[in-house]
N, CA, C, O and CB atoms as a CASP TS submission, in Angstrom:
PFRMAT TS
TARGET T0000
AUTHOR 0000-0000-0000
METHOD Language model
MODEL 1
PARENT N/A
ATOM      1  N   MET     1      13.446  21.244   0.365  1.00  0.00           N
ATOM      2  CA  MET     1      12.216  20.722   0.922  1.00  0.00           C
ATOM      3  C   MET     1      12.574  18.867   1.828  1.00  0.00           C
ATOM      4  O   MET     1      13.538  18.142   1.577  1.00  0.00           O
ATOM      5  CB  MET     1      10.996  20.664  -0.689  1.00  0.00           C
ATOM      6  N   GLU     2      11.943  18.705   2.393  1.00  0.00           N
ATOM      7  CA  GLU     2      12.348  17.253   3.377  1.00  0.00           C
ATOM      8  C   GLU     2      11.281  16.321   3.073  1.00  0.00           C
ATOM      9  O   GLU     2      10.280  16.863   2.606  1.00  0.00           O
ATOM     10  CB  GLU     2      12.364  17.472   5.223  1.00  0.00           C
ATOM     11  N   LEU     3      11.232  15.180   3.201  1.00  0.00           N
ATOM     12  CA  LEU     3      10.387  14.035   2.714  1.00  0.00           C
ATOM     13  C   LEU     3       9.454  15.028   3.636  1.00  0.00           C
ATOM     14  O   LEU     3       9.034  16.106   3.215  1.00  0.00           O
ATOM     15  CB  LEU     3      10.745  12.129   3.051  1.00  0.00           C
ATOM     16  N   GLU     4       9.212  14.560   4.834  1.00  0.00           N
ATOM     17  CA  GLU     4       8.296  14.484   5.863  1.00  0.00           C
ATOM     18  C   GLU     4       7.595  15.424   5.543  1.00  0.00           C
ATOM     19  O   GLU     4       6.441  14.998   5.598  1.00  0.00           O
ATOM     20  CB  GLU     4       8.704  14.524   7.152  1.00  0.00           C
ATOM     21  N   SER     5       7.585  16.960   5.091  1.00  0.00           N
ATOM     22  CA  SER     5       7.147  18.129   4.786  1.00  0.00           C
ATOM     23  C   SER     5       6.190  17.906   3.331  1.00  0.00           C
ATOM     24  O   SER     5       5.039  18.310   3.163  1.00  0.00           O
ATOM     25  CB  SER     5       8.447  19.114   4.692  1.00  0.00           C
ATOM     26  N   GLU     6       6.792  17.365   2.642  1.00  0.00           N
ATOM     27  CA  GLU     6       6.281  16.496   1.471  1.00  0.00           C
ATOM     28  C   GLU     6       4.782  15.841   1.609  1.00  0.00           C
ATOM     29  O   GLU     6       3.810  16.091   0.898  1.00  0.00           O
ATOM     30  CB  GLU     6       7.317  15.294   1.296  1.00  0.00           C
ATOM     31  N   LEU     7       4.866  14.856   2.812  1.00  0.00           N
ATOM     32  CA  LEU     7       3.945  13.895   2.692  1.00  0.00           C
ATOM     33  C   LEU     7       2.519  14.539   3.417  1.00  0.00           C
ATOM     34  O   LEU     7       2.073  15.516   4.018  1.00  0.00           O
ATOM     35  CB  LEU     7       4.553  12.512   3.377  1.00  0.00           C
ATOM     36  N   GLU     8       2.216  13.345   2.928  1.00  0.00           N
ATOM     37  CA  GLU     8       0.175  13.578   3.756  1.00  0.00           C
ATOM     38  C   GLU     8      -0.351  12.483   4.118  1.00  0.00           C
ATOM     39  O   GLU     8      -0.658  11.719   3.204  1.00  0.00           O
ATOM     40  CB  GLU     8      -1.278  14.126   2.656  1.00  0.00           C
ATOM     41  N   LEU     9      -0.589  12.104   5.349  1.00  0.00           N
ATOM     42  CA  LEU     9      -1.545  11.197   5.501  1.00  0.00           C
ATOM     43  C   LEU     9      -2.730  11.887   5.011  1.00  0.00           C
ATOM     44  O   LEU     9      -3.245  12.988   5.203  1.00  0.00           O
ATOM     45  CB  LEU     9      -1.647  10.686   6.863  1.00  0.00           C
ATOM     46  N   ARG    10      -2.995  10.797   4.271  1.00  0.00           N
ATOM     47  CA  ARG    10      -4.886  10.231   3.588  1.00  0.00           C
ATOM     48  C   ARG    10      -5.066   8.919   4.353  1.00  0.00           C
ATOM     49  O   ARG    10      -4.271   8.252   5.016  1.00  0.00           O
ATOM     50  CB  ARG    10      -5.087   9.705   1.400  1.00  0.00           C
ATOM     51  N   LEU    11      -6.469   8.742   4.031  1.00  0.00           N
ATOM     52  CA  LEU    11      -7.564   7.606   4.252  1.00  0.00           C
ATOM     53  C   LEU    11      -8.041   7.813   2.796  1.00  0.00           C
ATOM     54  O   LEU    11      -8.345   8.780   2.097  1.00  0.00           O
ATOM     55  CB  LEU    11      -8.865   7.839   5.615  1.00  0.00           C
ATOM     56  N   VAL    12      -7.966   6.410   2.645  1.00  0.00           N
ATOM     57  CA  VAL    12      -8.588   5.623   1.290  1.00  0.00           C
ATOM     58  C   VAL    12      -9.839   4.906   1.753  1.00  0.00           C
ATOM     59  O   VAL    12      -9.824   4.102   2.685  1.00  0.00           O
ATOM     60  CB  VAL    12      -7.486   4.406   0.583  1.00  0.00           C
ATOM     61  N   ASP    13     -10.741   5.176   1.179  1.00  0.00           N
ATOM     62  CA  ASP    13     -11.992   4.387   1.476  1.00  0.00           C
ATOM     63  C   ASP    13     -12.176   3.551  -0.576  1.00  0.00           C
ATOM     64  O   ASP    13     -12.381   4.005  -1.702  1.00  0.00           O
ATOM     65  CB  ASP    13     -13.692   5.918   2.229  1.00  0.00           C
ATOM     66  N   PHE    14     -12.041   2.791  -0.225  1.00  0.00           N
ATOM     67  CA  PHE    14     -12.546   1.577  -1.471  1.00  0.00           C
ATOM     68  C   PHE    14     -13.427   0.850  -1.590  1.00  0.00           C
ATOM     69  O   PHE    14     -13.406  -0.355  -1.340  1.00  0.00           O
ATOM     70  CB  PHE    14     -11.913   0.675  -1.706  1.00  0.00           C
ATOM     71  N   GLU    15     -14.031   1.276  -1.857  1.00  0.00           N
ATOM     72  CA  GLU    15     -15.113   0.246  -1.822  1.00  0.00           C
ATOM     73  C   GLU    15     -16.108  -0.570  -0.100  1.00  0.00           C
ATOM     74  O   GLU    15     -16.852  -1.545   0.013  1.00  0.00           O
ATOM     75  CB  GLU    15     -14.173  -0.962  -2.651  1.00  0.00           C
ATOM     76  N   GLY    16     -15.643   0.341   0.798  1.00  0.00           N
ATOM     77  CA  GLY    16     -15.961   0.210   1.675  1.00  0.00           C
ATOM     78  C   GLY    16     -14.563  -0.340   2.763  1.00  0.00           C
ATOM     79  O   GLY    16     -14.626  -0.359   3.992  1.00  0.00           O
ATOM     80  N   SER    17     -13.472  -0.716   2.010  1.00  0.00           N
ATOM     81  CA  SER    17     -11.874  -0.745   2.912  1.00  0.00           C
ATOM     82  C   SER    17     -11.541   0.104   2.803  1.00  0.00           C
ATOM     83  O   SER    17     -11.657   0.855   1.835  1.00  0.00           O
ATOM     84  CB  SER    17     -10.703  -1.498   2.687  1.00  0.00           C
ATOM     85  N   LYS    18     -11.090   0.234   3.632  1.00  0.00           N
ATOM     86  CA  LYS    18     -10.486   1.972   4.009  1.00  0.00           C
ATOM     87  C   LYS    18      -8.677   1.319   5.122  1.00  0.00           C
ATOM     88  O   LYS    18      -8.134   0.385   5.712  1.00  0.00           O
ATOM     89  CB  LYS    18     -12.392   3.309   5.683  1.00  0.00           C
ATOM     90  N   PHE    19      -8.575   2.643   4.711  1.00  0.00           N
ATOM     91  CA  PHE    19      -6.679   2.227   4.832  1.00  0.00           C
ATOM     92  C   PHE    19      -5.814   4.080   4.711  1.00  0.00           C
ATOM     93  O   PHE    19      -6.109   5.057   4.023  1.00  0.00           O
ATOM     94  CB  PHE    19      -5.967   0.793   2.709  1.00  0.00           C
ATOM     95  N   TYR    20      -5.167   3.942   5.311  1.00  0.00           N
ATOM     96  CA  TYR    20      -3.746   5.361   5.934  1.00  0.00           C
ATOM     97  C   TYR    20      -2.677   4.776   4.784  1.00  0.00           C
ATOM     98  O   TYR    20      -2.091   3.693   4.775  1.00  0.00           O
ATOM     99  CB  TYR    20      -2.780   5.143   8.278  1.00  0.00           C
ATOM    100  N   THR    21      -2.619   6.115   3.608  1.00  0.00           N
ATOM    101  CA  THR    21      -1.734   5.857   3.293  1.00  0.00           C
ATOM    102  C   THR    21      -0.596   7.146   2.702  1.00  0.00           C
ATOM    103  O   THR    21      -1.235   8.055   2.174  1.00  0.00           O
ATOM    104  CB  THR    21      -2.172   4.919   2.597  1.00  0.00           C
ATOM    105  N   TYR    22       0.554   7.325   2.697  1.00  0.00           N
ATOM    106  CA  TYR    22       0.942   8.621   2.473  1.00  0.00           C
ATOM    107  C   TYR    22       0.789   9.252   0.788  1.00  0.00           C
ATOM    108  O   TYR    22       0.516   8.470  -0.123  1.00  0.00           O
ATOM    109  CB  TYR    22       2.435   8.616   2.997  1.00  0.00           C
ATOM    110  N   TYR    23       0.912  10.123   0.637  1.00  0.00           N
ATOM    111  CA  TYR    23       0.538  10.983  -0.905  1.00  0.00           C
ATOM    112  C   TYR    23       1.961  12.028  -0.831  1.00  0.00           C
ATOM    113  O   TYR    23       2.054  13.035  -0.128  1.00  0.00           O
ATOM    114  CB  TYR    23      -1.420  12.169  -0.879  1.00  0.00           C
ATOM    115  N   ASN    24       2.971  11.500  -1.722  1.00  0.00           N
ATOM    116  CA  ASN    24       3.395  12.867  -1.855  1.00  0.00           C
ATOM    117  C   ASN    24       2.782  14.199  -2.506  1.00  0.00           C
ATOM    118  O   ASN    24       2.390  13.957  -3.647  1.00  0.00           O
ATOM    119  CB  ASN    24       4.382  12.715  -2.396  1.00  0.00           C
ATOM    120  N   ARG    25       2.628  15.226  -2.209  1.00  0.00           N
ATOM    121  CA  ARG    25       1.947  16.228  -1.959  1.00  0.00           C
ATOM    122  C   ARG    25       2.754  16.873  -3.633  1.00  0.00           C
ATOM    123  O   ARG    25       2.125  17.344  -4.581  1.00  0.00           O
ATOM    124  CB  ARG    25       2.196  16.995  -0.185  1.00  0.00           C
ATOM    125  N   ARG    26       4.003  16.719  -3.557  1.00  0.00           N
ATOM    126  CA  ARG    26       5.254  17.564  -3.925  1.00  0.00           C
ATOM    127  C   ARG    26       4.986  17.242  -5.885  1.00  0.00           C
ATOM    128  O   ARG    26       4.784  18.069  -6.774  1.00  0.00           O
ATOM    129  CB  ARG    26       7.144  16.733  -2.972  1.00  0.00           C
ATOM    130  N   GLN    27       5.088  15.876  -5.956  1.00  0.00           N
ATOM    131  CA  GLN    27       5.397  15.361  -6.609  1.00  0.00           C
ATOM    132  C   GLN    27       4.168  14.591  -7.147  1.00  0.00           C
ATOM    133  O   GLN    27       4.436  13.797  -8.049  1.00  0.00           O
ATOM    134  CB  GLN    27       6.370  14.919  -6.182  1.00  0.00           C
ATOM    135  N   CYS    28       2.539  14.689  -6.672  1.00  0.00           N
ATOM    136  CA  CYS    28       1.775  13.757  -6.349  1.00  0.00           C
ATOM    137  C   CYS    28       1.764  12.508  -7.011  1.00  0.00           C
ATOM    138  O   CYS    28       1.669  12.529  -8.238  1.00  0.00           O
ATOM    139  CB  CYS    28       0.753  14.199  -6.358  1.00  0.00           C
ATOM    140  N   PHE    29       1.860  11.205  -6.305  1.00  0.00           N
ATOM    141  CA  PHE    29       1.870  10.172  -6.355  1.00  0.00           C
ATOM    142  C   PHE    29       2.347   9.505  -4.586  1.00  0.00           C
ATOM    143  O   PHE    29       2.948   9.868  -3.575  1.00  0.00           O
ATOM    144  CB  PHE    29       2.704   9.970  -7.623  1.00  0.00           C
ATOM    145  N   TYR    30       1.719   8.531  -5.042  1.00  0.00           N
ATOM    146  CA  TYR    30       0.784   7.452  -3.424  1.00  0.00           C
ATOM    147  C   TYR    30       2.191   6.708  -2.961  1.00  0.00           C
ATOM    148  O   TYR    30       2.719   5.988  -3.809  1.00  0.00           O
ATOM    149  CB  TYR    30      -0.919   5.663  -4.046  1.00  0.00           C
ATOM    150  N   TYR    31       2.631   6.796  -2.071  1.00  0.00           N
ATOM    151  CA  TYR    31       3.411   5.000  -1.871  1.00  0.00           C
ATOM    152  C   TYR    31       2.379   4.400  -1.117  1.00  0.00           C
ATOM    153  O   TYR    31       1.647   5.109  -0.427  1.00  0.00           O
ATOM    154  CB  TYR    31       5.132   4.768  -0.812  1.00  0.00           C
ATOM    155  N   CYS    32       2.201   2.888  -1.181  1.00  0.00           N
ATOM    156  CA  CYS    32       2.217   1.286  -0.626  1.00  0.00           C
ATOM    157  C   CYS    32       2.402   1.377   0.842  1.00  0.00           C
ATOM    158  O   CYS    32       3.415   0.993   1.427  1.00  0.00           O
ATOM    159  CB  CYS    32       3.526   0.280  -1.278  1.00  0.00           C
ATOM    160  N   PRO    33       1.270   1.955   1.450  1.00  0.00           N
ATOM    161  CA  PRO    33       1.606   1.900   3.163  1.00  0.00           C
ATOM    162  C   PRO    33       2.004   0.521   3.468  1.00  0.00           C
ATOM    163  O   PRO    33       2.030   0.385   4.691  1.00  0.00           O
ATOM    164  CB  PRO    33       0.214   2.277   4.228  1.00  0.00           C
ATOM    165  N   VAL    34       2.369  -0.710   2.763  1.00  0.00           N
ATOM    166  CA  VAL    34       2.536  -2.241   2.883  1.00  0.00           C
ATOM    167  C   VAL    34       4.091  -1.899   2.603  1.00  0.00           C
ATOM    168  O   VAL    34       4.760  -2.386   3.514  1.00  0.00           O
ATOM    169  CB  VAL    34       1.564  -3.433   1.683  1.00  0.00           C
ATOM    170  N   CYS    35       4.837  -1.275   1.720  1.00  0.00           N
ATOM    171  CA  CYS    35       5.632  -1.409   0.782  1.00  0.00           C
ATOM    172  C   CYS    35       6.641  -0.502   2.067  1.00  0.00           C
ATOM    173  O   CYS    35       7.717  -0.967   2.443  1.00  0.00           O
ATOM    174  CB  CYS    35       5.142  -0.828  -0.944  1.00  0.00           C
ATOM    175  N   GLY    36       5.927   1.175   2.769  1.00  0.00           N
ATOM    176  CA  GLY    36       6.699   1.969   3.162  1.00  0.00           C
ATOM    177  C   GLY    36       7.123   3.220   1.718  1.00  0.00           C
ATOM    178  O   GLY    36       7.019   3.300   0.494  1.00  0.00           O
ATOM    179  N   THR    37       7.673   4.067   2.980  1.00  0.00           N
ATOM    180  CA  THR    37       7.952   5.501   2.284  1.00  0.00           C
ATOM    181  C   THR    37      10.317   5.264   1.668  1.00  0.00           C
ATOM    182  O   THR    37      11.109   6.124   1.284  1.00  0.00           O
ATOM    183  CB  THR    37       7.443   7.302   4.236  1.00  0.00           C
ATOM    184  N   GLU    38      10.545   3.436   1.949  1.00  0.00           N
ATOM    185  CA  GLU    38      12.043   3.677   1.567  1.00  0.00           C
ATOM    186  C   GLU    38      11.686   4.464  -0.030  1.00  0.00           C
ATOM    187  O   GLU    38      10.752   4.847  -0.735  1.00  0.00           O
ATOM    188  CB  GLU    38      13.136   1.915   1.476  1.00  0.00           C
ATOM    189  N   GLU    39      13.007   4.377   0.021  1.00  0.00           N
ATOM    190  CA  GLU    39      13.654   4.607  -1.545  1.00  0.00           C
ATOM    191  C   GLU    39      13.563   3.633  -1.604  1.00  0.00           C
ATOM    192  O   GLU    39      13.717   2.778  -0.731  1.00  0.00           O
ATOM    193  CB  GLU    39      14.967   5.158  -2.048  1.00  0.00           C
ATOM    194  N   GLY    40      13.070   3.473  -3.508  1.00  0.00           N
ATOM    195  CA  GLY    40      12.828   1.950  -3.822  1.00  0.00           C
ATOM    196  C   GLY    40      11.908   1.315  -3.967  1.00  0.00           C
ATOM    197  O   GLY    40      11.974   0.313  -4.679  1.00  0.00           O
ATOM    198  N   ASN    41      10.861   1.644  -3.408  1.00  0.00           N
ATOM    199  CA  ASN    41      10.323   1.323  -3.102  1.00  0.00           C
ATOM    200  C   ASN    41       8.842   2.163  -3.723  1.00  0.00           C
ATOM    201  O   ASN    41       8.692   3.385  -3.702  1.00  0.00           O
ATOM    202  CB  ASN    41      10.851   1.145  -2.052  1.00  0.00           C
ATOM    203  N   PRO    42       7.797   1.112  -4.282  1.00  0.00           N
ATOM    204  CA  PRO    42       6.932   1.828  -5.550  1.00  0.00           C
ATOM    205  C   PRO    42       5.890   2.625  -4.557  1.00  0.00           C
ATOM    206  O   PRO    42       5.513   2.758  -3.393  1.00  0.00           O
ATOM    207  CB  PRO    42       6.002   0.533  -6.839  1.00  0.00           C
ATOM    208  N   ILE    43       5.705   3.079  -6.009  1.00  0.00           N
ATOM    209  CA  ILE    43       5.245   4.476  -6.243  1.00  0.00           C
ATOM    210  C   ILE    43       4.093   3.893  -6.854  1.00  0.00           C
ATOM    211  O   ILE    43       4.001   2.734  -7.258  1.00  0.00           O
ATOM    212  CB  ILE    43       6.184   5.592  -7.140  1.00  0.00           C
ATOM    213  N   PHE    44       2.536   5.487  -6.918  1.00  0.00           N
ATOM    214  CA  PHE    44       1.989   5.479  -7.510  1.00  0.00           C
ATOM    215  C   PHE    44       0.735   6.589  -8.441  1.00  0.00           C
ATOM    216  O   PHE    44      -0.414   6.751  -8.028  1.00  0.00           O
ATOM    217  CB  PHE    44       1.969   4.739  -6.985  1.00  0.00           C
ATOM    218  N   PHE    45       1.137   7.067  -9.377  1.00  0.00           N
ATOM    219  CA  PHE    45       0.356   7.955  -9.445  1.00  0.00           C
ATOM    220  C   PHE    45      -1.094   7.985  -9.380  1.00  0.00           C
ATOM    221  O   PHE    45      -1.632   9.084  -9.514  1.00  0.00           O
ATOM    222  CB  PHE    45       0.662   8.355 -10.255  1.00  0.00           C
ATOM    223  N   LYS    46      -1.928   6.793  -9.165  1.00  0.00           N
ATOM    224  CA  LYS    46      -3.093   6.711  -9.874  1.00  0.00           C
ATOM    225  C   LYS    46      -3.745   5.431  -8.452  1.00  0.00           C
ATOM    226  O   LYS    46      -3.360   4.307  -8.126  1.00  0.00           O
ATOM    227  CB  LYS    46      -2.805   6.123 -11.884  1.00  0.00           C
ATOM    228  N   LEU    47      -4.619   6.144  -8.051  1.00  0.00           N
ATOM    229  CA  LEU    47      -4.579   5.336  -6.840  1.00  0.00           C
ATOM    230  C   LEU    47      -5.319   4.243  -6.644  1.00  0.00           C
ATOM    231  O   LEU    47      -5.519   3.778  -5.522  1.00  0.00           O
ATOM    232  CB  LEU    47      -4.836   5.995  -5.883  1.00  0.00           C
ATOM    233  N   GLN    48      -5.970   3.548  -8.156  1.00  0.00           N
ATOM    234  CA  GLN    48      -6.706   2.544  -8.606  1.00  0.00           C
ATOM    235  C   GLN    48      -5.168   1.344  -8.732  1.00  0.00           C
ATOM    236  O   GLN    48      -4.938   0.162  -8.479  1.00  0.00           O
ATOM    237  CB  GLN    48      -7.715   3.079 -10.209  1.00  0.00           C
ATOM    238  N   ASP    49      -4.620   2.217  -9.128  1.00  0.00           N
ATOM    239  CA  ASP    49      -2.682   1.444  -9.414  1.00  0.00           C
ATOM    240  C   ASP    49      -2.478   0.977  -8.046  1.00  0.00           C
ATOM    241  O   ASP    49      -2.414  -0.229  -7.804  1.00  0.00           O
ATOM    242  CB  ASP    49      -0.998   2.836  -9.881  1.00  0.00           C
ATOM    243  N   LEU    50      -2.375   1.841  -7.164  1.00  0.00           N
ATOM    244  CA  LEU    50      -2.710   1.334  -5.708  1.00  0.00           C
ATOM    245  C   LEU    50      -3.495   0.305  -5.642  1.00  0.00           C
ATOM    246  O   LEU    50      -3.273  -0.867  -5.948  1.00  0.00           O
ATOM    247  CB  LEU    50      -3.330   2.256  -4.886  1.00  0.00           C
ATOM    248  N   ILE    51      -4.102   0.629  -5.370  1.00  0.00           N
ATOM    249  CA  ILE    51      -5.236  -0.604  -5.159  1.00  0.00           C
ATOM    250  C   ILE    51      -5.052  -1.738  -5.804  1.00  0.00           C
ATOM    251  O   ILE    51      -5.381  -2.803  -5.283  1.00  0.00           O
ATOM    252  CB  ILE    51      -6.583  -0.288  -5.571  1.00  0.00           C
ATOM    253  N   SER    52      -4.518  -1.676  -6.988  1.00  0.00           N
ATOM    254  CA  SER    52      -4.262  -3.115  -7.608  1.00  0.00           C
ATOM    255  C   SER    52      -2.557  -3.725  -7.438  1.00  0.00           C
ATOM    256  O   SER    52      -1.965  -4.635  -8.019  1.00  0.00           O
ATOM    257  CB  SER    52      -4.677  -2.960  -9.391  1.00  0.00           C
ATOM    258  N   HIS    53      -2.100  -2.687  -6.292  1.00  0.00           N
ATOM    259  CA  HIS    53      -0.714  -3.115  -5.968  1.00  0.00           C
ATOM    260  C   HIS    53      -0.932  -4.087  -4.842  1.00  0.00           C
ATOM    261  O   HIS    53      -0.276  -5.094  -4.572  1.00  0.00           O
ATOM    262  CB  HIS    53       0.288  -1.881  -5.551  1.00  0.00           C
ATOM    263  N   MET    54      -2.433  -3.371  -3.988  1.00  0.00           N
ATOM    264  CA  MET    54      -2.099  -3.917  -2.889  1.00  0.00           C
ATOM    265  C   MET    54      -3.434  -5.307  -2.750  1.00  0.00           C
ATOM    266  O   MET    54      -3.484  -6.079  -1.792  1.00  0.00           O
ATOM    267  CB  MET    54      -2.035  -2.593  -1.645  1.00  0.00           C
ATOM    268  N   ARG    55      -4.198  -5.331  -3.695  1.00  0.00           N
ATOM    269  CA  ARG    55      -4.801  -6.508  -3.926  1.00  0.00           C
ATOM    270  C   ARG    55      -3.277  -7.486  -3.854  1.00  0.00           C
ATOM    271  O   ARG    55      -3.151  -8.312  -2.951  1.00  0.00           O
ATOM    272  CB  ARG    55      -5.787  -6.468  -5.485  1.00  0.00           C
ATOM    273  N   THR    56      -2.362  -7.317  -4.723  1.00  0.00           N
ATOM    274  CA  THR    56      -1.301  -8.767  -4.713  1.00  0.00           C
ATOM    275  C   THR    56      -0.760  -9.035  -3.290  1.00  0.00           C
ATOM    276  O   THR    56      -0.480 -10.183  -2.943  1.00  0.00           O
ATOM    277  CB  THR    56       0.210  -8.568  -5.767  1.00  0.00           C
ATOM    278  N   HIS    57      -0.600  -7.868  -2.388  1.00  0.00           N
ATOM    279  CA  HIS    57      -0.347  -8.097  -0.355  1.00  0.00           C
ATOM    280  C   HIS    57      -1.180  -8.974  -0.113  1.00  0.00           C
ATOM    281  O   HIS    57      -0.558 -10.033  -0.028  1.00  0.00           O
ATOM    282  CB  HIS    57      -0.760  -6.730   0.910  1.00  0.00           C
ATOM    283  N   VAL    58      -2.713  -9.209   0.120  1.00  0.00           N
ATOM    284  CA  VAL    58      -3.946  -9.655   0.231  1.00  0.00           C
ATOM    285  C   VAL    58      -4.107 -11.160  -0.689  1.00  0.00           C
ATOM    286  O   VAL    58      -4.943 -11.983  -0.316  1.00  0.00           O
ATOM    287  CB  VAL    58      -4.895  -8.423  -0.249  1.00  0.00           C
ATOM    288  N   LYS    59      -3.358 -11.394  -1.736  1.00  0.00           N
ATOM    289  CA  LYS    59      -3.264 -12.309  -2.118  1.00  0.00           C
ATOM    290  C   LYS    59      -2.111 -13.638  -1.754  1.00  0.00           C
ATOM    291  O   LYS    59      -2.313 -14.835  -1.958  1.00  0.00           O
ATOM    292  CB  LYS    59      -3.345 -11.834  -3.074  1.00  0.00           C
ATOM    293  N   ALA    60      -0.940 -13.035  -1.190  1.00  0.00           N
ATOM    294  CA  ALA    60       0.264 -13.266  -0.772  1.00  0.00           C
ATOM    295  C   ALA    60      -0.465 -13.524   1.002  1.00  0.00           C
ATOM    296  O   ALA    60      -0.526 -14.712   1.319  1.00  0.00           O
ATOM    297  CB  ALA    60       1.518 -11.836  -1.214  1.00  0.00           C
ATOM    298  N   ILE    61      -0.789 -12.880   1.680  1.00  0.00           N
ATOM    299  CA  ILE    61      -1.474 -13.688   2.509  1.00  0.00           C
ATOM    300  C   ILE    61      -2.424 -14.880   2.701  1.00  0.00           C
ATOM    301  O   ILE    61      -2.366 -15.764   3.555  1.00  0.00           O
ATOM    302  CB  ILE    61      -1.834 -13.121   2.847  1.00  0.00           C
ATOM    303  N   ARG    62      -3.332 -14.696   1.686  1.00  0.00           N
ATOM    304  CA  ARG    62      -3.921 -15.376   2.117  1.00  0.00           C
ATOM    305  C   ARG    62      -3.061 -16.654   1.817  1.00  0.00           C
ATOM    306  O   ARG    62      -3.218 -17.801   2.235  1.00  0.00           O
ATOM    307  CB  ARG    62      -5.160 -15.184   1.744  1.00  0.00           C
ATOM    308  N   GLN    63      -1.965 -16.058   0.846  1.00  0.00           N
ATOM    309  CA  GLN    63      -1.714 -17.869  -0.006  1.00  0.00           C
ATOM    310  C   GLN    63      -0.723 -18.570   1.161  1.00  0.00           C
ATOM    311  O   GLN    63      -0.517 -19.778   1.286  1.00  0.00           O
ATOM    312  CB  GLN    63      -0.527 -17.856  -2.065  1.00  0.00           C
ATOM    313  N   LYS    64      -0.318 -17.779   1.756  1.00  0.00           N
ATOM    314  CA  LYS    64       0.983 -17.719   2.731  1.00  0.00           C
ATOM    315  C   LYS    64      -0.105 -18.292   4.599  1.00  0.00           C
ATOM    316  O   LYS    64       0.439 -19.284   5.085  1.00  0.00           O
ATOM    317  CB  LYS    64       1.919 -15.339   2.671  1.00  0.00           C
ATOM    318  N   SER    65      -1.388 -17.782   5.483  1.00  0.00           N
ATOM    319  CA  SER    65      -2.626 -18.382   5.595  1.00  0.00           C
ATOM    320  C   SER    65      -2.554 -20.139   5.383  1.00  0.00           C
ATOM    321  O   SER    65      -2.227 -21.017   6.181  1.00  0.00           O
ATOM    322  CB  SER    65      -3.558 -17.626   4.480  1.00  0.00           C
ATOM    323  N   LYS    66      -3.151 -20.232   3.499  1.00  0.00           N
ATOM    324  CA  LYS    66      -3.116 -21.398   3.695  1.00  0.00           C
ATOM    325  C   LYS    66      -2.201 -22.451   3.597  1.00  0.00           C
ATOM    326  O   LYS    66      -2.477 -23.594   3.964  1.00  0.00           O
ATOM    327  CB  LYS    66      -3.777 -21.597   3.261  1.00  0.00           C
ATOM    328  N   GLU    67      -0.750 -22.006   2.950  1.00  0.00           N
ATOM    329  CA  GLU    67       0.057 -22.419   3.308  1.00  0.00           C
ATOM    330  C   GLU    67       0.829 -23.872   4.743  1.00  0.00           C
ATOM    331  O   GLU    67       1.323 -24.988   4.908  1.00  0.00           O
ATOM    332  CB  GLU    67       0.140 -21.354   3.233  1.00  0.00           C
ATOM    333  N   SER    68       0.219 -22.246   5.543  1.00  0.00           N
ATOM    334  CA  SER    68      -0.112 -22.976   6.923  1.00  0.00           C
ATOM    335  C   SER    68      -1.016 -23.763   7.907  1.00  0.00           C
ATOM    336  O   SER    68      -0.810 -24.170   9.050  1.00  0.00           O
ATOM    337  CB  SER    68      -0.025 -22.429   7.407  1.00  0.00           C
ATOM    338  N   ARG    69      -2.291 -23.854   6.920  1.00  0.00           N
ATOM    339  CA  ARG    69      -3.355 -24.598   7.950  1.00  0.00           C
ATOM    340  C   ARG    69      -2.738 -25.540   6.784  1.00  0.00           C
ATOM    341  O   ARG    69      -2.762 -26.605   7.400  1.00  0.00           O
ATOM    342  CB  ARG    69      -5.363 -24.159   8.313  1.00  0.00           C
ATOM    343  N   VAL    70      -2.187 -25.874   5.478  1.00  0.00           N
ATOM    344  CA  VAL    70      -1.683 -27.178   5.582  1.00  0.00           C
ATOM    345  C   VAL    70      -0.836 -27.753   5.808  1.00  0.00           C
ATOM    346  O   VAL    70      -0.919 -28.951   5.536  1.00  0.00           O
ATOM    347  CB  VAL    70      -1.717 -27.593   5.043  1.00  0.00           C
ATOM    348  N   GLU    71       0.683 -27.149   6.539  1.00  0.00           N
ATOM    349  CA  GLU    71       1.791 -27.887   7.015  1.00  0.00           C
ATOM    350  C   GLU    71       0.785 -28.378   8.423  1.00  0.00           C
ATOM    351  O   GLU    71       1.138 -29.385   9.038  1.00  0.00           O
ATOM    352  CB  GLU    71       3.432 -26.852   7.274  1.00  0.00           C
ATOM    353  N   SER    72      -0.270 -27.730   8.805  1.00  0.00           N
ATOM    354  CA  SER    72      -0.281 -28.160  10.668  1.00  0.00           C
ATOM    355  C   SER    72      -1.833 -29.204  10.513  1.00  0.00           C
ATOM    356  O   SER    72      -2.675 -29.668  11.282  1.00  0.00           O
ATOM    357  CB  SER    72      -0.621 -26.155  12.191  1.00  0.00           C
ATOM    358  N   GLU    73      -1.559 -29.200   9.032  1.00  0.00           N
ATOM    359  CA  GLU    73      -2.478 -31.014   9.365  1.00  0.00           C
ATOM    360  C   GLU    73      -1.943 -31.446   9.278  1.00  0.00           C
ATOM    361  O   GLU    73      -2.104 -32.661   9.400  1.00  0.00           O
ATOM    362  CB  GLU    73      -3.465 -31.869   8.805  1.00  0.00           C
TER
END
């Protein structure tokens, strides 16, 4: 079975924040939409674990933005 046929694009609505991510129907796990579906990238069997991982991406983006503002001053 090819990976594409196992994947389902799902809309996640978590506390008003919405994003799309791929879900592997055969093995029952989510991919991080930022990291992608490449082999070796993180996978998550619980939606809450994916949400926690997504928060690390948000924190990293905020930190980079903060550093950029400090450098431009």
